[in-house]
Residue frames relative to the residue before (quaternion, step in Angstrom):
aa qw qx qy qz dx dy dz
M 1.0000 0.0000 0.0000 0.0000 0.00 0.00 0.00
D 0.4362 -0.6753 0.5435 0.2415 3.59 -1.06 0.84
Y 0.1813 -0.8027 0.5580 0.1068 3.69 -0.41 1.08
E 0.4205 0.7076 -0.4775 0.3074 3.62 1.08 -0.02
G 0.8189 0.1447 -0.1696 0.5288 3.59 -0.69 1.17
T 0.6105 0.5378 -0.3970 0.4248 3.67 1.10 0.35
T 0.5215 0.6747 -0.4018 0.3337 3.56 1.07 0.34
E 0.5904 0.5254 -0.3474 0.5047 3.54 1.41 0.18
H 0.5736 -0.6224 0.4275 0.3175 3.47 -1.23 0.67
S 0.6168 0.5779 -0.2979 0.4437 3.52 1.21 -0.51
H 0.6043 0.5758 -0.3828 0.3959 3.61 1.12 -0.24
H 0.2730 -0.7705 0.5707 0.0789 3.59 -0.88 1.10
F 0.2298 -0.7175 0.6409 0.1469 3.57 -1.17 0.66
L 0.3458 -0.7594 0.5163 0.1927 3.52 -0.67 1.09
L 0.6311 -0.5911 0.3681 0.3418 3.53 -0.95 0.82
D 0.6774 0.4778 -0.2972 0.4737 3.66 0.90 -0.88
K 0.6507 0.4900 -0.3351 0.4735 3.55 1.02 -0.71
C 0.5852 0.5505 -0.3573 0.4763 3.66 0.96 -0.74
R 0.7313 0.4417 -0.2634 0.4480 3.57 0.71 -0.98
E 0.6029 0.5487 -0.3445 0.4656 3.56 1.26 -0.63
I 0.7010 0.4348 -0.2793 0.4915 3.68 0.95 -0.63
G 0.6516 -0.5665 0.3149 0.3941 3.63 1.22 0.06
L 0.4440 0.6800 -0.4717 0.3435 3.60 1.20 0.08
N 0.3356 -0.6935 0.6020 0.2099 3.60 -1.19 0.66
V 0.2007 0.8090 -0.5398 0.1179 3.46 -0.14 1.12
T 0.2863 -0.7384 0.5908 0.1537 3.58 -1.29 0.42
A 0.3511 -0.6936 0.5835 0.2350 3.58 -0.88 0.96
I 0.4752 -0.6967 0.4545 0.2867 3.51 -0.79 1.07
E 0.5561 0.6193 -0.3565 0.4244 3.66 1.25 -0.52
D 0.7071 0.4635 -0.3020 0.4404 3.54 1.19 -0.43
D 0.7292 0.3070 -0.1978 0.5788 3.46 1.30 -0.01
Q 0.3068 -0.8062 0.4714 0.1837 3.61 0.02 1.42
S 0.6674 0.5131 -0.3136 0.4392 3.61 0.94 -0.87
L 0.5915 0.5509 -0.3139 0.4981 3.66 1.10 -0.77
Q 0.7054 0.4773 -0.2893 0.4370 3.54 0.73 -1.15
E 0.6325 0.5237 -0.3237 0.4701 3.65 1.06 -0.82
D 0.6359 0.5432 -0.3032 0.4567 3.60 1.00 -0.74
I 0.6724 0.4936 -0.2477 0.4928 3.48 0.87 -1.12
L 0.6914 0.4423 -0.2695 0.5037 3.66 0.79 -0.82
S 0.6096 0.5084 -0.3887 0.4678 3.67 0.92 -0.38
V 0.6622 0.4929 -0.3143 0.4688 3.57 0.94 -0.80
H 0.6135 0.5610 -0.3153 0.4577 3.52 1.03 -1.01
H 0.7197 0.4636 -0.2717 0.4397 3.61 0.72 -1.08
A 0.5973 0.5632 -0.3365 0.4613 3.57 1.13 -0.67
F 0.6833 0.4788 -0.2654 0.4831 3.58 0.95 -0.86
V 0.6204 0.5210 -0.3340 0.4818 3.59 1.03 -0.85
A 0.6698 0.4976 -0.2915 0.4677 3.65 0.89 -0.89
T 0.6495 0.4929 -0.3311 0.4750 3.61 0.92 -0.85
F 0.7549 0.4167 -0.2533 0.4386 3.57 0.66 -0.84
A 0.6218 0.4945 -0.3530 0.4943 3.57 1.24 -0.18
R 0.7841 0.3531 -0.1884 0.4743 3.55 0.89 -0.79
T 0.7625 0.2979 -0.2391 0.5221 3.70 1.05 -0.01
S 0.5645 -0.5944 0.4276 0.3810 3.56 -1.23 -0.11
A 0.2837 0.7833 -0.4938 0.2493 3.50 1.31 0.41
I 0.0122 0.7694 -0.6335 -0.0805 3.59 -1.01 0.56
K 0.7847 0.0944 -0.1435 0.5957 3.69 1.18 0.17
V 0.0382 -0.7654 0.6419 0.0253 3.58 -0.97 0.81
I 0.0935 -0.7741 0.6260 -0.0151 3.49 -0.97 1.08
Q 0.0810 0.8060 -0.5806 0.0815 3.58 -0.76 1.07
N 0.2410 -0.7927 0.5251 0.1946 3.59 -0.87 0.86
A 0.7614 -0.4337 0.2507 0.4115 3.57 -1.23 -0.09
T 0.6619 0.4903 -0.2867 0.4892 3.53 1.30 -0.22
G 0.6440 -0.5607 0.3363 0.3973 3.51 1.23 0.10
A 0.5111 0.6076 -0.4415 0.4179 3.59 1.20 -0.22
N 0.0449 -0.8358 0.5470 -0.0129 3.51 -1.11 0.96
W 0.1418 -0.7729 0.6103 0.1000 3.54 -1.17 0.25
T 0.0812 -0.8126 0.5757 0.0413 3.52 -0.73 0.95
V 0.2166 -0.7675 0.5876 0.1367 3.64 -0.82 0.90
G 0.1491 -0.8113 0.5582 0.0895 3.65 -0.69 0.93
A 0.5955 -0.6107 0.4057 0.3284 3.47 -1.17 0.37
């Protein structure tokens, strides 16, 4: 794989390309429950960053969290 231009957060990897290079990936559209779970987390973070001064949120598997504000 050519890594040139893949060092930025804005770079996206297309599903077909990931499969082509041997990655085991699932399209979230193929699993309604997975898609709902992912979108719930996404929306929670979007709301948090839009309505607070948080710039970073870290949470572990036991629910302990740390929020960094600006």
